[in-house]
NUROKOL-85689 format. One record per residue: residue number from 1; residue in three letters; x, y, z of N, C-alpha, C, O in turn. Coordinates in pm, whole numbers, plus 50000, padded with zeros to 5 digits. Example, Ala and Ser with C-alpha at 12.3 -4.5 7.8 and 13.67 -1.06 7.14 Angstrom:
   nr  rest     nx     ny     nz    cax    cay    caz     cx     cy     cz     ox     oy     oz
    1   ALA  51319  49431  50780  51230  49550  50780  51320  49670  50780  51424  49668  50846
    2   SER  51285  49775  50708  51367  49894  50714  51290  50003  50787  51341  50114  50804
// end
This chain:
   nr  rest     nx     ny     nz    cax    cay    caz     cx     cy     cz     ox     oy     oz
    1   MET  50068  49898  49998  49996  49992  50002  50099  50130  49987  50216  50124  50026
    2   PHE  50046  50243  49933  50145  50360  49926  50001  50469  49933  49883  50459  49899
    3   PHE  50084  50574  49996  50014  50692  50019  50082  50824  49915  50199  50848  49887
    4   ILE  49978  50881  49882  50033  51011  49800  49999  51127  49874  49879  51152  49877
    5   TRP  50063  51193  49925  50066  51300  50025  50148  51428  49975  50234  51405  49890
    6   GLY  50135  51549  50014  50188  51656  49977  50158  51770  50058  50077  51748  50148
    7   TRP  50213  51907  50048  50171  52024  50115  50198  52134  50013  50252  52100  49908
    8   GLY  50169  52249  50031  50168  52350  49938  50104  52477  49988  50069  52490  50105
    9   SER  50089  52569  49896  50024  52692  49934  49955  52724  49821  49990  52695  49706
   10   SER  49829  52801  49861  49739  52831  49740  49645  52970  49775  49638  53016  49889
   11   SER  49582  53022  49673  49490  53132  49684  49369  53105  49638  49365  53026  49543
   12   LYS  49244  53157  49686  49118  53129  49640  49058  53273  49659  49087  53343  49757
   13   THR  48968  53316  49555  48884  53425  49558  48754  53399  49630  48676  53308  49601
   14   VAL  48737  53488  49725  48622  53457  49811  48499  53576  49808  48388  53564  49860
   15   PHE  48544  53684  49739  48431  53800  49741  48494  53897  49640  48615  53919  49633
   16   THR  48390  53961  49556  48416  54060  49465  48302  54172  49478  48182  54149  49488
   17   GLN  48364  54296  49474  48269  54419  49492  48319  54522  49391  48430  54508  49340
   18   ALA  48251  54611  49365  48276  54715  49286  48294  54855  49381  48208  54889  49463
   19   GLY  48410  54923  49359  48436  55026  49463  48553  55116  49401  48601  55112  49287
   20   ILE  48589  55207  49518  48687  55317  49465  48840  55255  49542  48845  55226  49662
   21   CYS  48938  55247  49462  49067  55198  49501  49123  55316  49589  49141  55432  49553
   22   LYS  49145  55260  49713  49209  55351  49814  49364  55403  49779  49424  55490  49843
   23   HIS  49413  55335  49670  49557  55357  49638  49567  55472  49545  49644  55568  49556
   24   CYS  49468  55448  49437  49498  55546  49326  49363  55617  49311  49372  55715  49237
   25   GLY  49244  55595  49358  49143  55669  49360  49039  55637  49250  48940  55709  49239
   26   HIS  49061  55529  49166  48992  55514  49053  48880  55403  49079  48899  55311  49158
   27   MET  48760  55417  49005  48658  55316  49031  48720  55178  48977  48792  55187  48878
   28   CYS  48701  55063  49027  48744  54939  48999  48664  54824  49063  48561  54843  49128
   29   ARG  48717  54708  49039  48692  54585  49101  48764  54565  49207  48887  54573  49204
   30   LEU  48696  54537  49316  48777  54484  49443  48787  54354  49476  48690  54311  49538
   31   GLU  48891  54262  49451  48887  54140  49458  48923  54090  49584  49037  54127  49613
   32   VAL  48860  54006  49690  48888  53978  49815  48938  53820  49790  48867  53739  49732
   33   PHE  49061  53791  49838  49114  53646  49828  49184  53605  49938  49249  53685  50004
   34   MET  49178  53479  49966  49247  53427  50077  49374  53331  50031  49363  53253  49936
   35   THR  49474  53344  50094  49604  53261  50093  49607  53173  50208  49577  53212  50321
   36   TYR  49641  53061  50183  49670  52958  50272  49778  52857  50247  49828  52845  50134
   37   HIS  49819  52778  50358  49892  52662  50332  49814  52525  50364  49726  52520  50449
   38   TYR  49849  52430  50298  49752  52316  50300  49849  52181  50297  49961  52183  50246
   39   PHE  49791  52062  50360  49835  51937  50371  49750  51850  50303  49637  51840  50349
   40   SER  49782  51775  50194  49699  51708  50111  49726  51545  50125  49839  51499  50137
   41   LEU  49620  51472  50121  49635  51311  50105  49561  51272  49991  49442  51304  49982
   42   PHE  49623  51198  49894  49556  51165  49776  49480  51288  49702  49366  51282  49656
   43   PHE  49567  51403  49699  49540  51520  49601  49393  51573  49678  49313  51638  49610
   44   ILE  49370  51548  49790  49274  51613  49870  49306  51686  49972  49345  51631  50075
   45   PRO  49297  51824  49965  49352  51903  50077  49259  51877  50223  49138  51900  50230
   46   LEU  49325  51835  50313  49273  51805  50459  49307  51896  50556  49222  51916  50642
   47   LEU  49413  51959  50564  49429  52066  50662  49480  52188  50587  49561  52188  50494
   48   LYS  49420  52294  50645  49437  52440  50589  49487  52526  50706  49421  52525  50809
   49   TRP  49610  52609  50698  49644  52694  50798  49709  52817  50739  49738  52838  50622
   50   ASP  49725  52896  50849  49783  53043  50805  49712  53114  50701  49767  53179  50613
   51   LYS  49589  53099  50715  49491  53196  50628  49495  53329  50645  49473  53384  50753
   52   GLN  49522  53388  50538  49532  53540  50531  49430  53590  50417  49412  53523  50316
   53   TYR  49362  53714  50440  49277  53766  50333  49334  53898  50290  49394  53978  50363
   54   TYR  49310  53907  50174  49375  54049  50106  49278  54088  50000  49203  54006  49946
   55   VAL  49278  54229  49966  49194  54285  49861  49298  54339  49750  49396  54408  49774
   56   LYS  49262  54299  49638  49342  54341  49512  49263  54455  49421  49154  54422  49375
   57   SER  49299  54550  49402  49207  54634  49306  49256  54603  49159  49374  54579  49135
   58   SER  49152  54605  49058  49178  54579  48927  49238  54676  48845  49302  54646  48745
   59   CYS  49217  54816  48891  49285  54939  48835  49424  54932  48839  49485  54904  48736
   60   CYS  49490  54956  48957  49642  54953  48962  49703  54840  49022  49823  54850  49048
   61   GLY  49641  54732  49050  49699  54629  49130  49757  54621  49273  49828  54535  49325
   62   ALA  49701  54748  49330  49735  54738  49474  49674  54647  49567  49552  54641  49561
   63   VAL  49734  54572  49655  49711  54488  49748  49682  54558  49887  49756  54639  49942
   64   HIS  49555  54509  49936  49562  54563  50079  49523  54459  50162  49435  54387  50113
   65   ALA  49568  54427  50291  49518  54335  50389  49398  54366  50462  49370  54483  50490
   66   ILE  49323  54263  50495  49189  54292  50589  49207  54189  50705  49280  54090  50700
   67   PRO  49137  54226  50803  49126  54166  50918  49074  54017  50908  48963  54005  50855
   68   PRO  49128  53918  50945  49069  53788  50942  48918  53769  50954  48849  53712  50869
   69   GLU  48872  53826  51072  48717  53805  51104  48612  53862  50989  48498  53822  50969
   70   ILE  48692  53979  50912  48604  54030  50808  48610  53948  50685  48513  53931  50611
   71   GLY  48752  53888  50660  48746  53794  50545  48678  53673  50561  48631  53620  50460
   72   LYS  48663  53609  50690  48584  53513  50717  48430  53528  50679  48367  53447  50611
   73   ALA  48377  53657  50737  48253  53684  50714  48218  53684  50565  48126  53617  50518
   74   LEU  48299  53762  50495  48290  53751  50349  48261  53662  50276  48172  53654  50191
   75   SER  48366  53565  50319  48378  53423  50241  48251  53338  50286  48198  53262  50206
   76   LYS  48200  53354  50424  48075  53264  50436  47954  53339  50390  47852  53272  50377
   77   GLY  47946  53467  50364  47841  53530  50322  47770  53613  50411  47671  53674  50370
   78   ASP  47817  53625  50549  47768  53672  50654  47774  53827  50634  47680  53893  50679
   79   ALA  47883  53896  50566  47896  54022  50525  47872  54050  50386  47903  53957  50311
   80   ASN  47821  54164  50327  47809  54177  50182  47872  54293  50138  47830  54341  50033
   81   SER  47972  54354  50199  48027  54462  50147  48171  54494  50238  48189  54442  50348
   82   LEU  48247  54566  50188  48379  54610  50232  48388  54741  50257  48353  54819  50168
   83   SER  48430  54786  50368  48467  54914  50417  48609  54961  50376  48702  54881  50387
   84   GLU  48629  55084  50331  48755  55142  50309  48835  55151  50416  48957  55150  50403
   85   ASP  48772  55162  50536  48846  55151  50665  48934  55036  50713  49034  55040  50785
   86   ASP  48873  54932  50656  48912  54793  50660  49035  54764  50605  49103  54673  50651
   87   LEU  49074  54833  50509  49203  54805  50416  49330  54851  50481  49331  54958  50541
   88   SER  49424  54785  50473  49551  54826  50508  49648  54795  50427  49675  54676  50413
   89   TYR  49723  54896  50357  49806  54877  50235  49910  54782  50255  49973  54773  50360
   90   VAL  49932  54698  50139  50040  54585  50157  50146  54629  50051  50261  54655  50087
   91   MET  50112  54636  49932  50176  54658  49818  50104  54716  49702  49981  54709  49693
   92   GLY  50175  54771  49616  50125  54822  49474  50222  54852  49374  50337  54838  49415
   93   SER  50211  54890  49256  50279  54924  49158  50300  55071  49169  50205  55148  49157
   94   ALA  50435  55118  49194  50486  55261  49211  50457  55311  49084  50402  55421  49086
   95   ALA  50480  55256  48965  50462  55311  48834  50315  55348  48803  50283  55444  48734
   96   ALA  50234  55266  48858  50082  55297  48819  50052  55410  48916  49974  55494  48871
   97   ILE  50094  55429  49034  50028  55539  49134  50101  55666  49060  50037  55770  49049
   98   ASP  50213  55658  49018  50280  55785  48979  50223  55831  48833  50256  55941  48791
   99   SER  50149  55760  48764  50092  55784  48634  49933  55853  48649  49860  55872  48553
  100   TYR  49901  55885  48780  49767  55933  48806  49788  56043  48885  49880  56039  48966
  101   CYS  49695  56175  48873  49697  56273  48964  49662  56236  49107  49566  56164  49136
  102   GLY  49751  56293  49200  49732  56269  49336  49601  56344  49411  49557  56316  49522
  103   ASN  49559  56431  49333  49427  56494  49391  49301  56441  49323  49205  56437  49401
  104   CYS  49278  56405  49214  49152  56380  49147  49146  56226  49089  49039  56169  49069
  105   GLY  49281  56164  49063  49296  56029  49003  49312  56037  48848  49327  55934  48783
  106   ALA  49308  56153  48792  49287  56156  48640  49440  56110  48586  49539  56128  48657
  107   PRO  49446  56062  48478  49555  56013  48425  49649  56131  48387  49612  56229  48323
  108   LYS  49779  56110  48436  49898  56256  48425  49901  56240  48260  49860  56147  48190
  109   ASN  49961  56354  48226  50008  56374  48080  50148  56454  48094  50214  56460  48198
  110   ASP  50179  56510  47981  50316  56597  47989  50303  56716  48056  50409  56771  48086
  111   ASN  50183  56781  48091  50184  56901  48139  50224  56914  48278  50246  56812  48342
  112   ALA  50238  57047  48343  50281  57043  48459  50146  57061  48568  50155  57067  48690
  113   TYR  50030  57067  48493  49922  57080  48596  49824  56954  48524  49838  56903  48414
  114   CYS  49724  56927  48625  49634  56819  48587  49529  56899  48497  49495  57015  48522
  115   THR  49479  56819  48385  49411  56870  48295  49243  56868  48340  49153  56936  48290
  116   LYS  49234  56784  48431  49097  56765  48496  49056  56861  48616  48949  56920  48630
  117   CYS  49169  56864  48700  49114  56949  48817  49219  57064  48839  49200  57133  48939
  118   GLY  49312  57089  48771  49411  57182  48775  49510  57177  48874  49584  57274  48885
  119   ALA  49525  57079  48947  49633  57067  49051  49780  57043  48987  49805  56980  48884
  120   LYS  49864  57106  49069  50006  57089  49019  50064  56950  49033  50059  56889  49140
  121   LEU  50117  56902  48922  50157  56746  48938  50287  56722  48986  50327  56606  49001
// end
């Protein structure tokens, strides 16, 4: 008799909502996903540990961490929205944030001032 077992890490999308990105200020899709480590036996994950919940925005790719209790509630369907106050910035593309106006979120161009709001770039 032989056993096929293994371990690894994976991620799973648990919730999606439309909202405004806290990083760049654009309207986008906010995708809540869970990362975890697992132990599997015969390719069936039996144990999951070190679960962490994150939010990724579709506009600039910024990633924010959220508290585990909020992530669990969203994945179980007990909560139906995500608040901006729950987000804690983890990482994002510096090039993406530098290409938008910090005041209104409009794309930057070659001008010294924003063409949408007039703020100095």
